[in-house]
C-alpha positions as protocol buffer text, in pm:
chain_id: "A"
residue {
  index: 1
  type: MET
  ca { x: -954 y: -3443 z: -789 }
}
residue {
  index: 2
  type: LYS
  ca { x: -811 y: -3195 z: -540 }
}
residue {
  index: 3
  type: LYS
  ca { x: -742 y: -2939 z: -816 }
}
residue {
  index: 4
  type: VAL
  ca { x: -1095 y: -2980 z: -952 }
}
residue {
  index: 5
  type: LEU
  ca { x: -1240 y: -2917 z: -604 }
}
residue {
  index: 6
  type: VAL
  ca { x: -1030 y: -2604 z: -562 }
}
residue {
  index: 7
  type: MET
  ca { x: -1138 y: -2479 z: -906 }
}
residue {
  index: 8
  type: VAL
  ca { x: -1504 y: -2534 z: -820 }
}
residue {
  index: 9
  type: VAL
  ca { x: -1470 y: -2350 z: -487 }
}
residue {
  index: 10
  type: VAL
  ca { x: -1288 y: -2054 z: -648 }
}
residue {
  index: 11
  type: LEU
  ca { x: -1538 y: -2033 z: -933 }
}
residue {
  index: 12
  type: THR
  ca { x: -1838 y: -2054 z: -699 }
}
residue {
  index: 13
  type: ILE
  ca { x: -1710 y: -1786 z: -461 }
}
residue {
  index: 14
  type: GLY
  ca { x: -1601 y: -1560 z: -745 }
}
residue {
  index: 15
  type: LEU
  ca { x: -1934 y: -1580 z: -925 }
}
residue {
  index: 16
  type: THR
  ca { x: -2123 y: -1531 z: -597 }
}
residue {
  index: 17
  type: VAL
  ca { x: -1930 y: -1212 z: -516 }
}
residue {
  index: 18
  type: LEU
  ca { x: -1975 y: -1093 z: -875 }
}
residue {
  index: 19
  type: ALA
  ca { x: -2350 y: -1161 z: -858 }
}
residue {
  index: 20
  type: GLY
  ca { x: -2365 y: -970 z: -531 }
}
residue {
  index: 21
  type: TYR
  ca { x: -2313 y: -645 z: -723 }
}
residue {
  index: 22
  type: LEU
  ca { x: -2627 y: -718 z: -925 }
}
residue {
  index: 23
  type: PHE
  ca { x: -2843 y: -875 z: -653 }
}
residue {
  index: 24
  type: ARG
  ca { x: -2712 y: -693 z: -346 }
}
residue {
  index: 25
  type: ALA
  ca { x: -3027 y: -721 z: -134 }
}
residue {
  index: 26
  type: LEU
  ca { x: -3078 y: -1090 z: -207 }
}
residue {
  index: 27
  type: LEU
  ca { x: -2719 y: -1202 z: -148 }
}
residue {
  index: 28
  type: ALA
  ca { x: -2629 y: -959 z: 134 }
}
residue {
  index: 29
  type: PRO
  ca { x: -2619 y: -1221 z: 415 }
}
residue {
  index: 30
  type: LEU
  ca { x: -2408 y: -1462 z: 207 }
}
residue {
  index: 31
  type: LEU
  ca { x: -2170 y: -1186 z: 99 }
}
residue {
  index: 32
  type: ALA
  ca { x: -2128 y: -1072 z: 460 }
}
residue {
  index: 33
  type: LEU
  ca { x: -2035 y: -1428 z: 555 }
}
residue {
  index: 34
  type: LEU
  ca { x: -1785 y: -1458 z: 268 }
}
residue {
  index: 35
  type: PHE
  ca { x: -1626 y: -1124 z: 356 }
}
residue {
  index: 36
  type: ASP
  ca { x: -1598 y: -1226 z: 722 }
}
residue {
  index: 37
  type: TRP
  ca { x: -1423 y: -1547 z: 614 }
}
residue {
  index: 38
  type: GLY
  ca { x: -1190 y: -1345 z: 392 }
}
residue {
  index: 39
  type: ILE
  ca { x: -1102 y: -1106 z: 676 }
}
residue {
  index: 40
  type: LEU
  ca { x: -1041 y: -1402 z: 907 }
}
residue {
  index: 41
  type: LEU
  ca { x: -811 y: -1571 z: 654 }
}
residue {
  index: 42
  type: ALA
  ca { x: -626 y: -1243 z: 596 }
}
residue {
  index: 43
  type: GLY
  ca { x: -576 y: -1208 z: 973 }
}
residue {
  index: 44
  type: VAL
  ca { x: -442 y: -1563 z: 997 }
}
residue {
  index: 45
  type: ALA
  ca { x: -208 y: -1495 z: 705 }
}
residue {
  index: 46
  type: GLY
  ca { x: -89 y: -1181 z: 885 }
}
residue {
  index: 47
  type: LEU
  ca { x: -16 y: -1379 z: 1201 }
}
residue {
  index: 48
  type: ILE
  ca { x: 178 y: -1635 z: 997 }
}
residue {
  index: 49
  type: GLY
  ca { x: 377 y: -1353 z: 836 }
}
residue {
  index: 50
  type: ILE
  ca { x: 455 y: -1198 z: 1175 }
}
residue {
  index: 51
  type: GLY
  ca { x: 562 y: -1537 z: 1312 }
}
residue {
  index: 52
  type: TYR
  ca { x: 789 y: -1592 z: 1012 }
}
residue {
  index: 53
  type: LEU
  ca { x: 942 y: -1246 z: 1055 }
}
residue {
  index: 54
  type: ILE
  ca { x: 1017 y: -1307 z: 1423 }
}
residue {
  index: 55
  type: HIS
  ca { x: 1156 y: -1652 z: 1342 }
}
residue {
  index: 56
  type: MET
  ca { x: 1390 y: -1510 z: 1077 }
}
residue {
  index: 57
  type: ASN
  ca { x: 1519 y: -1238 z: 1311 }
}
residue {
  index: 58
  type: LEU
  ca { x: 1572 y: -1484 z: 1596 }
}
residue {
  index: 59
  type: SER
  ca { x: 1759 y: -1716 z: 1359 }
}
residue {
  index: 60
  type: LYS
  ca { x: 1978 y: -1427 z: 1248 }
}
residue {
  index: 61
  type: LEU
  ca { x: 2055 y: -1350 z: 1613 }
}
residue {
  index: 62
  type: ALA
  ca { x: 2133 y: -1713 z: 1688 }
}
residue {
  index: 63
  type: ARG
  ca { x: 2374 y: -1735 z: 1393 }
}
residue {
  index: 64
  type: ARG
  ca { x: 2520 y: -1391 z: 1475 }
}
residue {
  index: 65
  type: GLU
  ca { x: 2492 y: -1280 z: 1117 }
}
residue {
  index: 66
  type: LYS
  ca { x: 2574 y: -934 z: 990 }
}
residue {
  index: 67
  type: GLY
  ca { x: 2300 y: -685 z: 1077 }
}
residue {
  index: 68
  type: ALA
  ca { x: 2189 y: -871 z: 1389 }
}
residue {
  index: 69
  type: PHE
  ca { x: 2159 y: -537 z: 1570 }
}
residue {
  index: 70
  type: PHE
  ca { x: 1861 y: -445 z: 1350 }
}
residue {
  index: 71
  type: SER
  ca { x: 1703 y: -779 z: 1433 }
}
residue {
  index: 72
  type: VAL
  ca { x: 1728 y: -687 z: 1801 }
}
residue {
  index: 73
  type: VAL
  ca { x: 1557 y: -355 z: 1728 }
}
residue {
  index: 74
  type: VAL
  ca { x: 1278 y: -530 z: 1535 }
}
residue {
  index: 75
  type: ILE
  ca { x: 1215 y: -784 z: 1812 }
}
residue {
  index: 76
  type: ILE
  ca { x: 1219 y: -525 z: 2091 }
}
residue {
  index: 77
  type: ALA
  ca { x: 983 y: -296 z: 1898 }
}
residue {
  index: 78
  type: PHE
  ca { x: 749 y: -587 z: 1822 }
}
residue {
  index: 79
  type: VAL
  ca { x: 738 y: -708 z: 2184 }
}
residue {
  index: 80
  type: PHE
  ca { x: 688 y: -354 z: 2317 }
}
residue {
  index: 81
  type: THR
  ca { x: 405 y: -284 z: 2071 }
}
residue {
  index: 82
  type: LEU
  ca { x: 238 y: -618 z: 2139 }
}
residue {
  index: 83
  type: VAL
  ca { x: 252 y: -583 z: 2518 }
}
residue {
  index: 84
  type: SER
  ca { x: 140 y: -219 z: 2504 }
}
residue {
  index: 85
  type: GLY
  ca { x: -153 y: -309 z: 2279 }
}
residue {
  index: 86
  type: LEU
  ca { x: -260 y: -593 z: 2508 }
}
residue {
  index: 87
  type: VAL
  ca { x: -231 y: -387 z: 2826 }
}
residue {
  index: 88
  type: MET
  ca { x: -372 y: -55 z: 2707 }
}
residue {
  index: 89
  type: THR
  ca { x: -579 y: -183 z: 2406 }
}
residue {
  index: 90
  type: PRO
  ca { x: -573 y: -3 z: 2068 }
}
residue {
  index: 91
  type: GLN
  ca { x: -857 y: 223 z: 2184 }
}
residue {
  index: 92
  type: SER
  ca { x: -634 y: 387 z: 2444 }
}
residue {
  index: 93
  type: PRO
  ca { x: -550 y: 749 z: 2349 }
}
residue {
  index: 94
  type: PHE
  ca { x: -197 y: 711 z: 2490 }
}
residue {
  index: 95
  type: PHE
  ca { x: -132 y: 396 z: 2284 }
}
residue {
  index: 96
  type: ARG
  ca { x: -278 y: 557 z: 1970 }
}
residue {
  index: 97
  type: ASP
  ca { x: -61 y: 868 z: 2015 }
}
residue {
  index: 98
  type: LEU
  ca { x: 243 y: 650 z: 2084 }
}
residue {
  index: 99
  type: ILE
  ca { x: 197 y: 459 z: 1758 }
}
residue {
  index: 100
  type: LEU
  ca { x: 124 y: 773 z: 1556 }
}
residue {
  index: 101
  type: ASN
  ca { x: 435 y: 946 z: 1690 }
}
residue {
  index: 102
  type: VAL
  ca { x: 637 y: 663 z: 1537 }
}
residue {
  index: 103
  type: GLN
  ca { x: 432 y: 602 z: 1225 }
}
residue {
  index: 104
  type: ILE
  ca { x: 402 y: 961 z: 1104 }
}
residue {
  index: 105
  type: PRO
  ca { x: 778 y: 1039 z: 1112 }
}
residue {
  index: 106
  type: VAL
  ca { x: 848 y: 709 z: 933 }
}
residue {
  index: 107
  type: GLU
  ca { x: 592 y: 790 z: 664 }
}
residue {
  index: 108
  type: ALA
  ca { x: 732 y: 1142 z: 626 }
}
residue {
  index: 109
  type: SER
  ca { x: 1084 y: 1001 z: 589 }
}
residue {
  index: 110
  type: LEU
  ca { x: 968 y: 754 z: 324 }
}
residue {
  index: 111
  type: LEU
  ca { x: 791 y: 1031 z: 133 }
}
residue {
  index: 112
  type: GLY
  ca { x: 1107 y: 1244 z: 150 }
}
residue {
  index: 113
  type: ILE
  ca { x: 1314 y: 956 z: 13 }
}
residue {
  index: 114
  type: LEU
  ca { x: 1052 y: 906 z: -259 }
}
residue {
  index: 115
  type: ALA
  ca { x: 1073 y: 1272 z: -362 }
}
residue {
  index: 116
  type: VAL
  ca { x: 1453 y: 1262 z: -387 }
}
residue {
  index: 117
  type: THR
  ca { x: 1431 y: 932 z: -578 }
}
residue {
  index: 118
  type: LEU
  ca { x: 1189 y: 1084 z: -828 }
}
residue {
  index: 119
  type: VAL
  ca { x: 1420 y: 1378 z: -896 }
}
residue {
  index: 120
  type: TYR
  ca { x: 1719 y: 1145 z: -932 }
}
residue {
  index: 121
  type: THR
  ca { x: 1521 y: 918 z: -1164 }
}
residue {
  index: 122
  type: SER
  ca { x: 1418 y: 1212 z: -1380 }
}
residue {
  index: 123
  type: LEU
  ca { x: 1784 y: 1319 z: -1410 }
}
residue {
  index: 124
  type: ARG
  ca { x: 1883 y: 965 z: -1513 }
}
residue {
  index: 125
  type: LEU
  ca { x: 1597 y: 966 z: -1763 }
}
residue {
  index: 126
  type: VAL
  ca { x: 1729 y: 1285 z: -1919 }
}
residue {
  index: 127
  type: ARG
  ca { x: 2081 y: 1140 z: -1925 }
}
residue {
  index: 128
  type: SER
  ca { x: 1977 y: 813 z: -2091 }
}
residue {
  index: 129
  type: ARG
  ca { x: 1712 y: 937 z: -2336 }
}
residue {
  index: 130
  type: GLY
  ca { x: 1818 y: 1297 z: -2386 }
}
residue {
  index: 131
  type: TRP
  ca { x: 1607 y: 1610 z: -2367 }
}
residue {
  index: 132
  type: THR
  ca { x: 1281 y: 1470 z: -2498 }
}
residue {
  index: 133
  type: PRO
  ca { x: 945 y: 1636 z: -2423 }
}
residue {
  index: 134
  type: MET
  ca { x: 855 y: 1349 z: -2187 }
}
residue {
  index: 135
  type: SER
  ca { x: 1181 y: 1367 z: -1988 }
}
residue {
  index: 136
  type: ILE
  ca { x: 1165 y: 1746 z: -1967 }
}
residue {
  index: 137
  type: ALA
  ca { x: 803 y: 1732 z: -1845 }
}
residue {
  index: 138
  type: PHE
  ca { x: 888 y: 1466 z: -1585 }
}
residue {
  index: 139
  type: LEU
  ca { x: 1189 y: 1660 z: -1451 }
}
residue {
  index: 140
  type: ALA
  ca { x: 1004 y: 1992 z: -1447 }
}
residue {
  index: 141
  type: SER
  ca { x: 700 y: 1846 z: -1270 }
}
residue {
  index: 142
  type: ALA
  ca { x: 916 y: 1676 z: -1006 }
}
residue {
  index: 143
  type: ILE
  ca { x: 1115 y: 1992 z: -928 }
}
residue {
  index: 144
  type: LEU
  ca { x: 804 y: 2213 z: -939 }
}
residue {
  index: 145
  type: SER
  ca { x: 618 y: 1985 z: -698 }
}
residue {
  index: 146
  type: LEU
  ca { x: 909 y: 1999 z: -453 }
}
residue {
  index: 147
  type: ILE
  ca { x: 927 y: 2377 z: -470 }
}
residue {
  index: 148
  type: LEU
  ca { x: 553 y: 2434 z: -434 }
}
residue {
  index: 149
  type: ASN
  ca { x: 529 y: 2210 z: -127 }
}
residue {
  index: 150
  type: LEU
  ca { x: 796 y: 2399 z: 67 }
}
residue {
  index: 151
  type: VAL
  ca { x: 660 y: 2526 z: 396 }
}
residue {
  index: 152
  type: PHE
  ca { x: 810 y: 2875 z: 381 }
}
residue {
  index: 153
  type: ILE
  ca { x: 634 y: 2966 z: 54 }
}
residue {
  index: 154
  type: ASN
  ca { x: 333 y: 3176 z: 157 }
}
residue {
  index: 155
  type: ILE
  ca { x: 96 y: 3311 z: -107 }
}
residue {
  index: 156
  type: PRO
  ca { x: -191 y: 3548 z: -23 }
}
residue {
  index: 157
  type: THR
  ca { x: -531 y: 3387 z: -51 }
}
residue {
  index: 158
  type: ASP
  ca { x: -806 y: 3497 z: -292 }
}
residue {
  index: 159
  type: THR
  ca { x: -558 y: 3610 z: -554 }
}
residue {
  index: 160
  type: PRO
  ca { x: -512 y: 3482 z: -912 }
}
residue {
  index: 161
  type: LEU
  ca { x: -172 y: 3344 z: -814 }
}
residue {
  index: 162
  type: SER
  ca { x: -318 y: 3146 z: -524 }
}
residue {
  index: 163
  type: TYR
  ca { x: -579 y: 2989 z: -753 }
}
residue {
  index: 164
  type: LEU
  ca { x: -307 y: 2904 z: -1003 }
}
residue {
  index: 165
  type: MET
  ca { x: -95 y: 2743 z: -731 }
}
residue {
  index: 166
  type: MET
  ca { x: -398 y: 2550 z: -605 }
}
residue {
  index: 167
  type: PHE
  ca { x: -460 y: 2421 z: -957 }
}
residue {
  index: 168
  type: ILE
  ca { x: -96 y: 2315 z: -1000 }
}
residue {
  index: 169
  type: ARG
  ca { x: -93 y: 2141 z: -662 }
}
residue {
  index: 170
  type: ARG
  ca { x: -402 y: 1942 z: -761 }
}
residue {
  index: 171
  type: LEU
  ca { x: -245 y: 1815 z: -1083 }
}
residue {
  index: 172
  type: PRO
  ca { x: -79 y: 1514 z: -909 }
}
residue {
  index: 173
  type: LEU
  ca { x: -430 y: 1394 z: -820 }
}
residue {
  index: 174
  type: ILE
  ca { x: -473 y: 1318 z: -1191 }
}
residue {
  index: 175
  type: GLY
  ca { x: -180 y: 1078 z: -1173 }
}
residue {
  index: 176
  type: VAL
  ca { x: -315 y: 923 z: -855 }
}
residue {
  index: 177
  type: ARG
  ca { x: -654 y: 866 z: -1015 }
}
residue {
  index: 178
  type: GLY
  ca { x: -483 y: 717 z: -1319 }
}
residue {
  index: 179
  type: ILE
  ca { x: -292 y: 476 z: -1097 }
}
residue {
  index: 180
  type: LEU
  ca { x: -610 y: 379 z: -911 }
}
residue {
  index: 181
  type: LEU
  ca { x: -794 y: 323 z: -1239 }
}
residue {
  index: 182
  type: GLY
  ca { x: -505 y: 110 z: -1364 }
}
residue {
  index: 183
  type: MET
  ca { x: -509 y: -95 z: -1044 }
}
residue {
  index: 184
  type: ALA
  ca { x: -886 y: -142 z: -1071 }
}
residue {
  index: 185
  type: LEU
  ca { x: -867 y: -252 z: -1435 }
}
residue {
  index: 186
  type: GLY
  ca { x: -572 y: -478 z: -1357 }
}
residue {
  index: 187
  type: GLY
  ca { x: -760 y: -640 z: -1070 }
}
residue {
  index: 188
  type: LEU
  ca { x: -1065 y: -684 z: -1293 }
}
residue {
  index: 189
  type: VAL
  ca { x: -860 y: -852 z: -1567 }
}
residue {
  index: 190
  type: VAL
  ca { x: -684 y: -1081 z: -1317 }
}
residue {
  index: 191
  type: GLY
  ca { x: -1016 y: -1173 z: -1157 }
}
residue {
  index: 192
  type: LEU
  ca { x: -1172 y: -1254 z: -1494 }
}
residue {
  index: 193
  type: ARG
  ca { x: -872 y: -1465 z: -1594 }
}
residue {
  index: 194
  type: VAL
  ca { x: -903 y: -1663 z: -1271 }
}
residue {
  index: 195
  type: LEU
  ca { x: -1280 y: -1705 z: -1311 }
}
residue {
  index: 196
  type: LEU
  ca { x: -1235 y: -1820 z: -1672 }
}
residue {
  index: 197
  type: MET
  ca { x: -967 y: -2068 z: -1558 }
}
residue {
  index: 198
  type: ILE
  ca { x: -702 y: -1903 z: -1777 }
}
residue {
  index: 199
  type: ASP
  ca { x: -478 y: -1847 z: -1475 }
}
residue {
  index: 200
  type: ARG
  ca { x: -472 y: -2086 z: -1182 }
}
residue {
  index: 201
  type: PRO
  ca { x: -259 y: -1931 z: -905 }
}
residue {
  index: 202
  type: TYR
  ca { x: -422 y: -2159 z: -647 }
}
residue {
  index: 203
  type: GLY
  ca { x: -279 y: -2464 z: -824 }
}
residue {
  index: 204
  type: GLU
  ca { x: 88 y: -2358 z: -798 }
}
């Protein structure tokens, strides 16, 4: 009985959201309510995840496991960010700049690691599969992207070379759009499988 009730709720909400794309004006108040509930549940899930993370790090400190120093860093950073956000609020320019000065270097470091990983992966691809057209294209595109994005390469504007470089730098956007289209199609297929009761992740 409980599984049947869950299936009915999932099917009703899914069909309502799907119908909202066709009858947007008619179902706008109901969709706004459903989206507000979804945001609220996502926030609660985030709080549960944060609580679990803090609990795991405190447990690691209590057991004095290996890597406890990083747990101390995580807890101190979390408490500092939480207190700063409560005192200054996220709208404070100082708090916003403080967070960005940490977030931007971390993101830049992750992107740097990603670039090196891509080059290393392309070399392993060449080593395992040989010099195939696909492996050569992957390696060449990875190295070319790294070279073109170097800061000290200055090309005069309004020249044929600058337009060529601009075109080459925009080529990765094709891959990004392909990934986004794949994610959208994957989400659509998963949603349809759930609505058609083929998959039941809520019953696990």
